[in-house]
N, C-alpha and C positions, 0 to 999 in steps of 0.2 A: 520704764522702757528698757528693753534688754540693749545691751552692747552688740553691735554686729561682731559675728565669729568670724574664725580666720579666714574660712571660705569666702564670707560674705566679702570681707575687706579686700581679697584678691580680685574676686569679680567687679568690685567697685573700682578699683586700681585699673583693671582691663577695660572697663567702660571709660574712663577718664583718659586713658592712653589713646582709644580708638576716637574718641570726640575730638582730641587735639589733632591726630591726623586728617579727621574728616573735615574740620575746621580748616586747616592748613590747604589741604587740596582743594575745598571750595573757594578759599579766598584768592588764589591764583588760576585755579584752572577756569572758573566760570566766567572771567572777563575774557580770559582766552577764546574760549569756545564760543562767547557771544561776539566777539570780533571776526571770528571765523566765519559765523553765520552771515554777519553784517557784509562781508567782503565776497561771499560765494553768491553768483549770480543765481537766482530763482526766478524760474518762469512764471507769471499768474498772480504775482504781487506786486502792488504798487509800492512807490517808494517809501511812503509813510508806514504800510503793513509791513515792509521788510523791515525798516528800523523797528517797529514795535516787536516783530518777531525776535530779533537778536535783544532786546532789553528783557524779553520774557524768559529767553534762555538764561539770560542773568538773574533774574528775580526768582525763577523757580528752583534754579542749582542753589542759591543763597537760602531760599527757604529750607531746602532738604539739608545742606550742610551748616548753616547756621554761623558764618563767620563772624557774622554782625549779627545783633538782636533781630528776631522776626519781625518787629513792627517797624524798625528801622528800612529793612529790606522793603518792606510794604510801602514806604515813602520814596525810596529810591526809583520805582517805577515810574510813577507820575512825572516826578520830577526830569528823570532822563528823558520821558516822552516830551515835555515841554523844551527842554534844552536842543532836542536833536530836531525839533520842528514836526514831531509827529500831530500835535493839538497844540492849542493855546492853554493856558492855565487854568480858565474858567471851566473849559470841557474837562482837562484831564482831573481837577480836583472836585468836580461836580459832586461825584459818587460820595465824598466824605460829607454831605449833608443829605444822603438818602435817608428818609423816614425810618429805614431799617436801624438805622445808628440809633436815633433816638428810641425805639423799640427797647433795643438793646441797653442804654442807658436808664431808661425807666424801670426795666428789669434788675438791673444791678442795684439801684437805689432802693426798691423794695426789698431785695434779697437782703441787703445791708441792714436796714431796719429791723426785717425779722431775725437777722443773727445778732444785733446789736441788742436787742430786748427780749432775747431768750425765747421767740416763737419757735424757733427749729428745735430746740431741746425739749420744750413743753410738748410739742408734738410727738417725738421721739419717745419719751418718758411715757406719756398718756399711752402710744400703742404697746409699749412694753409692759405697762402694769394691766393692761387687758386680761380679764380672767381666764380666757382660754389660753393664754401663754403661760402663766405660772411658772414653775421651775423646770419645766420640760426641755431638755436641751435642743430637741428638732424644732420646737416650737419657739423657743428662743432665737434659734438660727434664723427661723424663718420672719420673725418679728424683726431682727436686726436687718436683714434684708430690705422687707416692706418699708420700715422707716427710713433707709438711704435711699432708696430708689424712689420713693414719694416725695421726700425732700429735696432731691435733686432735678426733679421735674420743674422747681421753681428757682432752686438755689443753685449756685455753682456745684459742680460733683466735687471740687477740691476742697471747698467749706465742709461740704456734707460728710466727705470721707474724714476729715480732720475733726467733726463734730463729734462723729459715732466711734471714732477711736478709743476715747478714754472709757466710753460705756463698754466697749468690747473688752478693752484691758481690765476694767474692774469686774465683769463677770468672769473672766478668765481666771483673775485672782482669787475670786471665790470658790472656782473650781479647784485650785491648787490649794486652797487652805482646807476644803473639804476632805481631799485625797491625804494631806498631811495629817488631818486628825484621825483619819482611819488607817495610819502607820505606812501609805504610800507617797513616795516623794516623787514627783514630774517636773520634767524638764519642758517648759513649754514651748521651747523650740524645737523638739521633737516630738510635740503632742498633735496628734492627727486634726483633732476637734479646733485646736487654735488656728492651725493652718487655715481650715476651711471657713472658720468664723473671719478671718481675716481677709481671706480671698473675696466672701461674700460681701462684706462691707464695701470693698473697692469695686468690685463687679457691678454689685446693685446701684451703686453711685453712678457708673457710666451708663448703666441700662436706663436709669431713670430719668436721663437727661432727653430721652426720645419722646418722651410724653408730648411736650408742648413745643412751640417754636422758640422761646426762650431758655429751653431747658440746656441745652449746649450750642456753643457757637456755629457747628456744621449745619446746623437745623436754618438758622437764619441766614446763613451764607447762601445755600442754595436757594432759599426763597427768593432772596436779593438777585441771585444771578436769573431765574425765571422771570422776575419782574423787570430785570433790567435788558435783558437778552432775547427775551421769547415774548414779553408784554403779557405775562401770564401771571395773576394775583391768585394767591392760595391764602385763604383765610385762616386764623388761628383756630376756629372751630373745625374747619376741614382737617387742618394737620392732626388736631387731637383726636380726630376719629380713627385714623389709620395708628396715630402715635401709642394711644392706649392700648392697641391690640398688640402693638411691636413689643411695648414695654411687658405686658404680662406674660406672652409667650415666651420672650425672651428670659424673663424672670423665672419662670416654671422650669423652663430648660436648666438654668443655672443652678436653681436650687436642687433639683434631683440628681444632678451630677456632682455637685459637691457635697451633698448629704451622704452621696454614695460612696464617693472618693475618700472622705474625710468625716466617719461616723463618730457619733460620741460613744464612749465606753461606759458611760453610767446613764441611769434612768432617771435622775433628778440632780439639780444643781442647788445644795443647801446653801442657804444665803443670798439667792438669786433675787427673789421677791425683796427680801429686807434692804438690798443693794439700790432697786429701783425706787423703794418707797422712800428711801432715803433722800435719794437725789431729787424726787418730785417736792418731798417737804422743804427741801433747801430752795426750789424755787419760790414757793411763799404764794401767795394770792394773785390774781391777776392785778397787774399794775396799769393805770391809765395809759400808759405808752404802749403796752402789749395791746390793748384794745383799740387804741387809735391805729395801730400798725395793721392789726387785722382787718379794720373797716375799711383800711386805704387799701390793702390787698384785696378784698372783695369786690370794691369798685372797679379795680381794674377787670378782675377776672369775669365780673358781670359784664361789662362794657366788651369783653374780647368774645364772649361766648354768645352775645345777643345777636349778633348777625346770623348766626347758625341756627337759632330758634325761630328768627323771623323768615327766614328762608325756608322753612320746615312748615310753619303757618300759614305764611302768605304768597311763598311762590318765589324763586330764584328772579323772577323780573319784577316783581312788586316794587312800585315807585317809594312806598315806604322803607324797602330795604336799601334802595340805592341812594335816597337821602341819608339814613342812617350812617352807611357804609362811607359816604362824602363828609360827613361831620365828624365821626369817631372812628376813623381808620386804627389798625392796631397800635400804631406808635402813640397817637392822642391817648388811646387808652391807657397805655403804659405810663407815660408821662403824668395823666390825670391822677391816677392813683401815687405816683412818685411826689408830685407837688404839693398833694393834699399833706403829705407827711410835714412838710415845712409849714404849714399853717395850721393844723390840729394842735390846739394848746396842751401840754402836760400839766404846766402850772401858768396861769397867764399874769398871775400878779408879778411873777418872776420874769416874765417872757421867755419861757422856756416851752419849746416845742417840741413835737415828737422826733425829729432830728434835727441836727445842725450841717451846715454844708461842710465843715471840717470833718465830720463822721460819713457824711455821703460820698464826698469824694474817694475818700478811702476804699469804699466798696464797689466804685467804677473801674473796671479792668479796662483803662486806657490804652494799653497795649494791644488788647483784644479790639477794640473800637477801631483802632489805626488799621490792623490787620486786615478787618472787616471792610473797612473803605478802599483799602489798597487793593484787595481782592475785586470789589466790585468795580473799581476804577480800571484796573486791568482789562476786566470782562468788558466794559464798556466800549474802550478803546479798541479792542479786537473787533467788536461790533462795528464801530463807526469807520474804521479803516478799511472792512472787508476781510479783515484776517480771520475770523471766525468762520467764514463760509470755506475759504481756502482750507483751513485745518480740517473742517466737519467734512469736505470732499475727500480731503487726502484719508482721513480714518476711513471713512466708508469705503472707500476704493479700495484701502488696503484691507479690509475685511470682506473683500469678494462683491461689493458692490449692491447685494441684495442681503440686508440683515434684518432680522426679528427682532422686537422688542425684548424677547426674554435673554437674548444672546447680547443686545447692548446692555441690559442691566447687570447681566452676570459679569462681564468683562470690567464695566466700569466699577461694579460693587466691590469685585476682589480686589481690584486695583487700589482703591480707596482704603480698603482694609489692610493691605499688605503696606501702603505707604505709612497708615496712622500708627501700624507697631512700631515703626522705626522713627517717626518724626512727628511732628506736632500734627494732631487730627484737623487744627484748624487751617494750617499752612496747606497740608495735603489737599483738603477740601477745596482751598482757593486755587489750588493747581488744576485739580482734575474736574470740577465742576463747569468752568467754561468750554473744555473740550470735550465733555460730554454732551452737553446741551447743543453745540454746535453740532456735534455727530449726528445726533438724534434728527434735530431740523433737517439735515443734509438727506438724511434718510427718510424724510419724510414722515417721521414717528413722531408721538408726543413727547417732549422731554422732561414732562413731570415724573414718569416713573422713574427714570435714571436719575433724575435728582435727588428724588427721595431715596432711592437705594443709595446712593451714595453718601446722603446724610447719615443715613440708619447704619450703614456698614462702617462708616469712620467712628462710631460709639463702641465697637467691639473690640477694642484695643485690649486684649486681655492677656496678651504672652508675656510681655517683658516689664520690668520696672520702669523702663524710660516710655512706654506706649503711654500712659496717662498719669496725671499728679495722683489721682487715688493709688494706682499700683505702686507708685513710689512711696508714697506715705504707708501704706500698711508693709510693704517689704521693709521699710528701715527698722520694724519692731524685731527684726531678726527671727520671726516664728515661720517665715514662708522661704524653703528651699526654692532656688532659681529653678530647678528641674521642675519641682512641681508646678509652679505657676506657669511655665512652658507647656508642660503637659496639658495641663487643665486648660489652658488659653486655647490651645491647637483645636481641642477637643470641642470648646464652646464656640468658636469662631467658625469652625466648618459647620456645625449644626445651624449655627445662627443665620451663616449667609444662605446655606443651601435649602432649608427647610422654612425660614421665615422671612427673610428679606427680599429674596428674589420671587418667591410665588405672592407675597403681600402686595409687593408694589407692583408686579405684574398683571395682577388680577383686581385685587380691592381697591389699590391708589386709581388704578384706571378706571374702575367702576364710579368711585365717588367724585372724580372731577368730571365725569360726563353726565351727572346727573344735572 
C-alpha cells in the first residue's frame, strides 16, 4: 500500500487537530448546556420529562463530539436517568434486552463465520471469475462493485471493504505491470481508474448495507424505534422489498457517475484473469467448515423470508402466519443460524465445531450493540415520560402545523445525511430517529416512511474519509485525492436523496406497509 503523500498527511493533521478541539468543546460544553436546559423553566413538561430532556442534550452532543467513546455515552444516558429519578433501573435498561439486539448478535456471528472460513472471498472471486467479466476494465469495475454491495448486505461494510481492498490493489498492480511492459510508467496515486476503483469499493460497501435489516446498524435502529415508540413491526421480508430497490438504484447511479468521472484508458487488463484464477486456486476445494457455514446462513435466510412468502400465499391475516411469527421472529431466526455454528461439527472425533466462542466473540461488535441499546433506551424513556409527544408537537408547530409526508421525509433524510457525513451514522440515527418518529405521529402521519428515509440516507456518507469506515480504508491507500472524494460524494448524495430516497419511501414504502 502506498504511503500517504505530503498533502494527505497535512489533511490528516488538520483532521486530528479538529477532532481534539471538537472533543474538548464537547467534553465541557455539553454538560454546561445540559445544566442550562435543566434549570430553565419549560412549560408543558413533567419533572421527569424535563430531566430527561437535559440528559438527552448531553448524550446527543457527546454522540456528535465524541469526548468519550460513543458506546460509553450510550450507557451514560440510562445511568443518569436512573440516578436522577426519571425511571427505575429495570425500566431504563430494559431496551438492552430488546430482541433486535439478538438479531444483531446473530447476524454478527454468522458474518464472522463467513469471514473466518472464507465464504466472503469465495463469493467475491467467483463473481470476478465469471465469463462476462473477463479482462474488461469497465466490467471489472462493475464486478468489484457488485461483490462489495452484495457482501455488505450480510457482512459489515468495514469488513467488506477490508476484504475487497487487496483484490483491487492486485488488479491495479496488474494494470501497472501491463503499462510498464508497454513502456509507460504510471503513478497509481494520479491514475483516474485507480481512484474510481477505490471509490467504487467503498461506496458499494455502504450501498449494500441497505439491502437487509442487518446490513447496517441504522436499519435495525430505526426498526427498533418503530417497534418501541409506534408499536409498528416491519418484517425482514418487507425491508428487503424496498431495500433491494434502493440498493440497485443507488448502485446503478454510483457506477455510471464513477465510470464517467474516472474512466479506464485501456481496453483490456492483461493478467487480470490470471490474478483471479490464482486466488481461486489458493482457496482450494470447499471445506466442511465452509459447507456448514453456508448451511447455517441459509437456515437464517429461509426463516427470515418465510413470513413474506406465507403472507403472499395465505394472506396477511392467516393464523398460520401469526403462529409462525410468534415462534420464529427475526431475532430467533438469526440466533438459530448462529447457534447451529457451535453445534455442527467439522471434526467430531476431535470435538471441533464450525466456530468457537473465542472466534465468535471477536466478530460481535459489542460497541454497536451497546449504542443500539442506548438509543432504544432513550427512545423508550422519551415515550414513557411524555417527552416524545412534547418534542413532536414542538417540531410540527415549528414547521407550520400542517406538514406533508414528503416534507417530513425530506427534512429528516437530509438531516440524517448531513450528520452522517460528519459523525457516526449509527449515532446520527440514534439522535434523529426518535425526533422524526414523534414528529410524524404528532402530525398524524405514518412514521414508517420517515424512519426508512433516515436509515437509507444514513448510508449515503460518501463525501469525506471520516464519513464511513470504508471511505477511510480506501483513502488510506493514497490513491484518492480528498477533493475527488468530496466532489463525487456531493453528486451521489444529492442524486441519491432527491431522486431515490425521498420518492422511494414516500410512495413505494407507504404502499408496501399498507398491504
